[in-house]
N, C-alpha and C positions, 0 to 999 in steps of 0.2 A: 455441365455446370462447374465452374471453378469456385473455390471457397477461400475466404479470408481466414476463418477460424472454425474449428469444430470441437464440440464438447459432447461426450457421451457419459451421462452420469445418473445419480440417484439422489432423490430429495424428499422433501416433506410437503404434504398438502395440509390445508386446514379442512374443517368439516364440509366446506362448500366446494372442495376440489380445487382451491386456489393454491398456487405455489407459495411456500414460505422461504425455502432455501434449496440450493442444489450443490452437491459435491461432485466434482469432476476429477477422477483419479489421474487422468492423463490428457489434459487439454492439448489441442494442436493448433499452432499458428501456421498458416499457409500449408495445409496438409498435402501430402504427396498425391500425385495422380492416381496411384493404386488405391489409396485410402478414399479419395473422393469418389472414384468409380464404385467401390464397394458400398459406400454409404448411399450414393445416388440410386443404387439398385433397389433400396428399400424406401428412401425418402426423396422424392423427385423435385421438391420445392424447398427453397430456403425457409428458415424460421425454426420455431420450437415444435417438436413433435413428440407425443407420447410414444415410448418405445416398449415393446413387450419383451418378456424374458426370452421368447423364442427368437425374436429379431436380434437380441444381444448375442445369443448363442450362434446364430447364423453369421453375424459379423465376426465373431471370435474365430470361427473356422476359416472364414475367407481371408482374414488378416494374419493368420498364423505365421506366415513368412514375411509379409509386407511390413507389419508393425507388431513385433512380438510383445512389446510392453503393453500396448493398447489391447491386443488380443487377450492377454492374460487378465487384464482388468475387466474386459467384457465377459470373460468366462465366469468370473466371480459375480458380476452383475446379473448374469443370466440365472443365477441361483437365488437371487434376492426376492423377498416378498414385498419389497418397498416399490414406490413409484419410480419408474425409469424415464429418462428424457434424452432426446437427441436434439442438439442445437446446431444448425447449419447457418453460418453467417457468410453471405456471399460478398459482403463488403464491410468496411469499417464504418459503421453507422451508429447512431445513438441507440442504446439497447431498448428494445420494444417491450420486453417483459422480464419477469424475474429470472427465468433460466438464462436468457441472453445477458442480463446484468451480471449474474454470478459467473458466467463464462468469462466476461471481461475482467472481473476482479481476479479470477484464477490466472488469467494470462499475465497479470501484473505480478502476483505473488509467486508464480512459477518462473519468473524472470524471462518470460517470452517477449514481453514489451516493457519499456521503461515508462516512468511517469510522463504524462502528456503524449504517450506513444499510441494511445487508442482513444476513440471518442467515447466520452462518458456523459454527454449532455442528457439532462433529464433523469439522471440516476436516482435522485432522491424521490422523484415522483413515481418511479417504478417500484422501488423496494418497499415492502411493508415494514412497519414497526413490529418487532417480534420479541417475545420473552425467550431468552436463551437460558435453558435450564439443564439440570442433570439428566433429564429425560428427552433432551433435544429441543428443537424449535417448537414453540407453542403460540398459536394465535392469541392475541391479548383478550379477545372476546371469549375465548374458550378457557382461559387460564383459571378463573375462579372455580368452574366446575371440575377441572382437572385437579386443582389443589384439594378441593373437598373430597373427591373420590380417593385421592392418595391418602389423606388423613384417615379415612374410614378403614383403610387397609394397613394402617400403621406406618405409612411412609410420609416423607416430606419432600415436596418438589422444591429444590433449591434454585431460585431465580438468580443467576449470576449477573445479568444485566438486561435492560430493555432498550433495544437499539435497532436501527436498520441494518447495521453491519455486525457480523460476528467477529470473534477474534481469529486472527489468521491461522494460528497453530492448530485449530480444530479442522483445518482444511489443508494447509500446506506448512511444512517445516523445511525451509530452504537449506541447502547444504552449507556447512561452514559458518553458522551464526550462533550467537548466544543471546537468549532473551530471558532476562531475570524475572520479569512479570508479564506473562503472556497476554493478559487481558488488555495491555496497553499497546498492542499492535493489531490494527484492524485488517481484516481480509481486504486485499487490494493494495497493501503495502508492498514495496519492492525493497528487499534487503539483499545487498550484494555480499558476496562471500567475504568473510573476515569482519562482518559487522557485529558489534556487541551493543545490545540495548540494556542499559542498567535499569534498576527498579523504578526510577522516576522518569525514565525516558518514555516517549510516546511517538508512534508513527501512524499517521492517518492513511486512508486509502489514496491512491494516485500520488503517492509521495514515497520518499525513501532515500537509500544510500547506494553509492557506487561500491563502497567497501574497499579496503578495510576502514573501520571507523569506530569511535567510541561515542555513544549517544546517551547522554544523561539529561537531555532537555527535550523540547517538543519540536517535532517535525510536522508542521501543519499540512493540510491537503494542498497538493500541487508543488510542494517544496522538494527539491532534490539536492542531496549533499554529496560532494565529490569525494574522491579517494583520499584517505589519510587525514580526514578532518575530524575534529573533536568538538562535540557540543557539551559544554559544561553543565553541571547540575542546575536545574531550574531555568535554563535559558530557553528562549522562544524564537520561533521563526513565524513571521506573519504570512499566512496563506491566503488564497483567494476567498476562503470562506470566513475570514476574520478581519476583513477590512482592506485587503490588499488590492481590491478591484481587479483590473486586467493585468497588473504587473505580475510577472512570474518571478517569485522569489527563489533564489538558489544560493548554494554555498559551494565555492570552488574547491579545488584540491588543496590539501595541507593547510586548512584554515583552523582557527581556534575561536570559539565563542565562549567567553568566560562565564563563570557561574552567575546566573540571574541576568545575563545580558540578553539582548534581543535585536533582531534586524527586521526592517521593513523595506529593505533594498536588496537586490542580489549582490553577492560578493564574488570577486574574482578569485584567483589562486593566492595562497600564502597570505591571507588577511587575518588580522587579530582584532577582536572587539573586547575591550576591557571588561572585567567582571562588573556586573551591575549597570552597564551602560546600554540603553535601548535607543537604537537609531531608526528613525522613521524617514520617509522620503523628504519631509519638510524640515528635518532637523538642521539647524544652523551649525556649520562646521568651519573651524579655522584651519586652513592649510598651512603647514609649517615646512620650511626647508630643512636640510640636514643639520643646520646650525641652530634649529629651533626658532628661527625668525619667521614672522608672519608673511606669507606670500599673498594670500587673498582669503576672503570669506565667501562661502558658497553654501548651497543646500546639498544634503546628502544624496539626493537623487542624481546630481551631476557627477557623482563618484560611482554610480551603480556599475557593477561588473568589472571595475578596475582591480588589478592585482597588486600585491605587495604593499598593502595599506595597514597601518596601525591606528585604530580609533581609541581615544582615551579621553577622560575628563580631567581637566586641570584642577587639582585639589585646592588651589589657592583662589582661582577666579570662578570656578564652576563651568568654564567654557569648554565645549567639546572640540577637541583638536584631532587632526589627522596628519600623520607623517609617514615616511617610508618605513616599512617593516623590514628590519635587517636580521630578525630572529627566525631561524628555520624551525618549523614545527614538524616533529617526527614522532609518530606513535611508537610506544614500546612494543616491539615485535612479540616478545614472550607473553606480555599481558593480553595482547589482542589475538593470539593464536587460538582458533576455534576448532581445530581438528581433533 
């Protein structure tokens, strides 16, 4: 049996034995034949399997030379009193359960696949809504009793958020990034090396940055931002969950979205959108030549994916104009060094 992906992890059940979340210390995409053979000796069919501490220890011994990082993680898991799970995905298919969904999210945040690089169909229907607290994930139906018990013991359960997705940094901290407000980056985000997420920046799952980049705006689900691009404070990208339909919104390399700007079309490379200007697919745009003369009027969707464009609003007429961008956008190397 060959495998598309493999996850060996530890997670949380509710009182009914249902999975709430899973942590995978070392997920594997297209695992090696030696790793597949070792796992197949314990789990002969694809899917999600409960894994005992003894099975984890056995795998750790078997993989000591074939995959030292995973073997070390398994050795730690074998000493845990928490629920362990092995997820074997034979193909890239829609996640069938919580452990499989979390493995897919880990693949993204570990930079093993890029946004749109793995199938996430039906993800929302699979993941439960969970209270994320200082005592871990808690089933919402069990939260009141847990809160009452904590109070009687002189403790307070701090509920950071109620959501289907946890924050990424509780599971993965990618190399070479800065995140000013960790609650604003969901597990399943892809952050390339050199990415800086400022306090008001937000990155959804199945979205992210090639890096390097400065993100002070919103990267919605499905949106991917190219290398060297800067998203100004309060700007927005329209994802498939916010009205974009089947259009995949992306930002090319070395682009600039000004403060409070927004896009509902994909941008090519070296594009600028003026501060405060929101461009949707149906926005009427006046195309100007190098002398500032009108060439034609069109809709923004006809400019989707084209490079070297500058979008601005005429302060006298209010008309939205587009001309060739002759300004090179370069990020400050010292400011964006995350080592």
